[in-house]
N, C-alpha and C positions, 0 to 999 in steps of 0.2 A: 554945223547944223544941217540936217537934211532939208531938201526943198519941201516947202509946205504944199500939201495936196489941196486941190480945189475943195472948198467947203461951202455948202449951201445951207444957210441958217434957216431954221423954222421960226415962224412968227411967235409962237407961244410954247414954252417948255412944259413938259408934263409934270403933274404932281407925283412925287416919288412914293412908292408903296410903303406900307408899314414894315419895317425891317423884321418884325416878329412874325410876319405872315407871308414870307416870300415864296415858300415852296420851291418848285423847280420848273422853269420854263413858262411861268405864268405872266410875267411882266417883261416889257422890253424898253430899252432906253430911248432917248430922243433921236439918235442918229444911227445910221448904218453905213458901211463901206460898200461901194458899188463899182464894178469893173466889167467892161463889155469886151466881147470878142466877135470878130467876123473874119471870114476867110481872106478878105482883101487887106484889112488893116492889122490883123492880129489883135492882141490885147491892147485896149485903149480906153481913154476917158475914165481914169481912176478918180474917184471923188467920194466925199463924205456928204451924205444927203439925209434929210429927215426920214426917220423910220415910218413906213407906211405901205399901202398897197402898191403893187407894180402892175403894169400893163403887159399882158402876154397873149400871144396868139392862141386861139382854141385848138389849133393844129400843132402847137409846139411839140417837138419831138421828145422833149424831156418828160412830157405828160404821157405820151403814147408808147414810147419805147424804153423809158427808164434810164436815159443818160443823165444820171444825177449822182453826185458824190458829196460827202460832207466830212467835217472834222469837229472835234469838241476839245476845248481847252479852257483854262480859267485864269482870271486875274485876281490877285490878292492885295489887300491894303494893310500896311503896318508901318508904324512910326512916320506917318504922313506920306509915305511913298507907295506906289502901286507897282507890283511885280507880275510878270508873266512867267510861267513855268515851262521851260524847254519848248518854246513855241516853234523853233526851227524844225524840230522833229515832226510837228504836225504838218508843216508845209512840205516837208520831204514826203510824208505819207500821202498827202492829198495829190501830189504829182504822180505817185505810184498808182493811186486809184484812177486818176484821169487817164493814165496810159492804158490801163486795163480796159477801159470803156472807149478807147480810141477818141479821147477828148484832148484838146490842146493843153499842154502843161503851162503853168504860170511861172513867172520869175519869182522865186521864193523870197528874195531880199526885198523886191518891190512890194509884194503883198504884206510882208512882215512890217515894213515901214508904214504902210497904210494902216495896219492894225494898231501899231503903236500910237499913231496920231489920232486914230479914232478913240482909243482907250484914254488918251490924255484929255480929249474933249469931254469924255464921259466919266472922268475919275470920281466925280461926286456920286456916281451911281454904284461904285464899288462898296458893298457893305463891309462893316468892320467887326461884326459879331463873331463869336467863336464858331469856327467851321463854315462861315459864310464866304461867298466869293461872287465874282462876276463871271457867269458862264459865257463862253464865246463860241459861236457857231458859224464857221466859214462853210460855204457850200457853193457848188457849181452845177448848173443844169442847162440842158439844151433848149434853145429858144426859137430855132427856125420853124416857121409854120409850113411844114410840108409833110405829107404822110408817106413819103418814100422811106423804105427801111434801109437807111444808110446813116453814117455819122452826120450830125448836124453841121451846118456851115456857120452857125452863130451860137454863142453861149453867154451866160451872165454869171458872174461871181458876186455873191453878197456875203457880208459878215454882219451878223446881228448879235446883240448883247442882251443878257438877261440876268439881273441880280438874283442870286439863288441862296436859299437857306441851307443850314447844315443838313447833310444826308441823314444823320441820326438824331435830328431835332435837338441838338445841344446835349444829348445824353451820351452815355458810354456806348461802345460798339455793341450792336445788337445782332446776334447770329441769325442767319436766314435759313429758310428751308428750301432745298433744291430737289426738283423732280428730274430724273434722268429720262430723256425722251428716247423711246425705242421704236417709234413708228415713223415719224417724220425726220428728215435730215436737213441740216442747215446749208451744207456746202460739200462739194467734192473737189479733189485736186484737179486742177485744170480749169476750174470755174472761177468764181469771183469772191470766194470766201476770204481771201487774203486782202481784199480791197474793202474800203469803207463806202460801200455803195448802198443807195436807198433800198433797192430791191431785197437785199439780205434781210433787212429789218421787217419789210412787209411779209416775207415768207416765214418769219418766225412768230408772227402774231397769233396764229391759231393755236400753236403748241403752248404759247404763253397763257392764252385764255383758258385752255384745258387744264394746265397746271394750277392756275389761280383758282379755278373752280374746285380743285381738290385740296386747296389750302396751302399751296406751295408758292414761294415768292419768285422763283426763277427757274428756268429750264437749263439743264446741262445737256449739251449736244454731244452725240457720238459721231464717229466718222461715217461718211456717206457710202462706204463700200462694204465693210464687214459689220458695221454698227456694233463695234465692241471696244474701240479705242476712244478715250475721252478727248474732246477737242476744246470747247469753251462754253461759258455760260452766256445767256442771251445778251447781256451788256458788259460782260467782263471776261477776262482770261482767268484761269483757275490754277491754284497751287495746292499741293499736298505736303504735309510734314510727315515723313516716314522715318522712324528711328533717328529723329533729330535733323534729318536732311530735307532740304526743300526740293521738291520734285514738281516739274510743270511740263505739260505736253510740248514737244518740240514743234517749231514752226515747220509746216509741211505743205504749204500752198493752199490749205483750206481753213487755216486759222488766222484771225486778224493779228498782226504784229502790234500788240498794244504798247503804247508809249509808257503807260503806268507799269505794265508788265516788264518792259525793258529796264525801267528805273528801279523797280523792286529787286530785280536780279542783280543789278549793279550795287544797289544799296546793301542787299543781304551779304554779298561777297565782301563789301567794305567793312561790314559789322562782324565778319568772321564766320558766317554760315556757309555750309557747303550747299551748292545749288547744282541740280542735274536737270537737263532738258532732254527728254526722251519720250517714246511712246508709252502711254499708260492705259492699260485696259481696265474696264469697269470691274471685271472679275478680280483683278489684282487688288483693287481698292477694297472690295468687300472682304477678301481673304486677309488683307493687311489689317483691316479693322478687327476682324475676328481674332487675329493673333495678337492684338494689342499694339501693333506697330504703327497704325495710322492714328496720329494724335491730334492733328489740326488740319483744317481745310479752309482756304479763303480765296475770294475772288479779288481781282484788281481791275480798276477802270477809272475813268475821269470823274464820274459822279461821286462814287463812294470812296475812291482811292483804294482802300482795302476793306473788304467786307467779309467777316468771318461766317463760316457755314456751320450750322449746328446739327442739321439733319439732311440726310440724303436718301432718296427712295428710287429703287430700280426694280421694276416689275413688282413682285410681292415682297421684296426685301427692303426693309427700312433700317438704316443705321443711324445712331446718335453719336456725334463726334464730340469728345471732350466734355461729356455731360451737358451738351448744348451751351457751353460757355466759351468765351473768347480765350484762345490759348496764349501762352507767354510769348512765343515767337511772333504770332500775328500782332499782338499788342505792341511788341517792341518795334516791329517794322512800321506799324501805323504811327506810333509816336515819333519815330525818327523822320519818316516821310513827311508827315504833316508839320513837324517842327521846322524842317527845312523850307517847305512851301510857305509857311506863315512868317518866316524870318526869325523865329524864336531860337533856332539852332543855326550853327555855322553852315555855310554852303561851299564846302571845299571843291566840289565838282563844277561849280559855276552854272548850276541849273537855273537859278533865278535871273531874270532879265528885268532890270529896273526900267520902267517906262519914263522916258525923258519928258520934261516940260518944254513944249515948243513955243 
């Protein structure tokens, strides 16, 4: 058994929310994981503490200069056990993000062990309803109180937990409407588009607000140089089904390497589908649709897992995909993916990690 991490108990536990009204990111559990870094000691003082406000300098560099990265993953409960889904991939990716912002890497095994002990303590917070999960948010930010423009000498890592409802409200997959952004850009190669940094999401908000005002659910970003090649949706990677083949934009340095994306590609190949990663232009998609070759579109991400797309608008052109209905391949991938996550289907790849009881 692994060594127990320091645990600071709170005096009174919270009342748990109504499982029928969880939403996303509204409620937080009793505890969080805390880990500190300074240039002299390195990472130290790993502990589980009561969830609550933290003290931070008004001059903290993370606030002023954006040294902040995060991750998102989930825990699921079935048959009395709690599972994490490919958590090692998240800690590999957070280290890639930390490197890009010149922040100190963490020991992935140490932080994963801390997460397992935290989730074990909070296992009663993991909801058991259809499509429900415990959302897990690890994040690291600069804390040194100095206004010099240089990498911080101190940082804090926190992991907070939030019981979350079904993305689709317990109903069947509901196709979304996507607006193709042709004015603003999300990222360029050589920038930070491949890292999960806070600033990427701040820069996307205006375009999302504009799209929402026009009745669209999400923004589909084009490349930042020619603005003709599809990259990703605001919170998801994107896939297209052309002539029965799965096609997704290749990772090029400005696209986030999604863990759900990676898993869907592996799963699709295991199920016998052909998958192609390459550059995809928006003009190709419209032509493919007009020729009857584009039959399905879906996004992939932690929150929705797989989200079908029913409408796509680019400039004055609007196309409807598969009569605004979820396609067979999309549904097949969703059923298999969520079946493995929930423990209803076998897990031949060993993607699920059972949280021990400490």
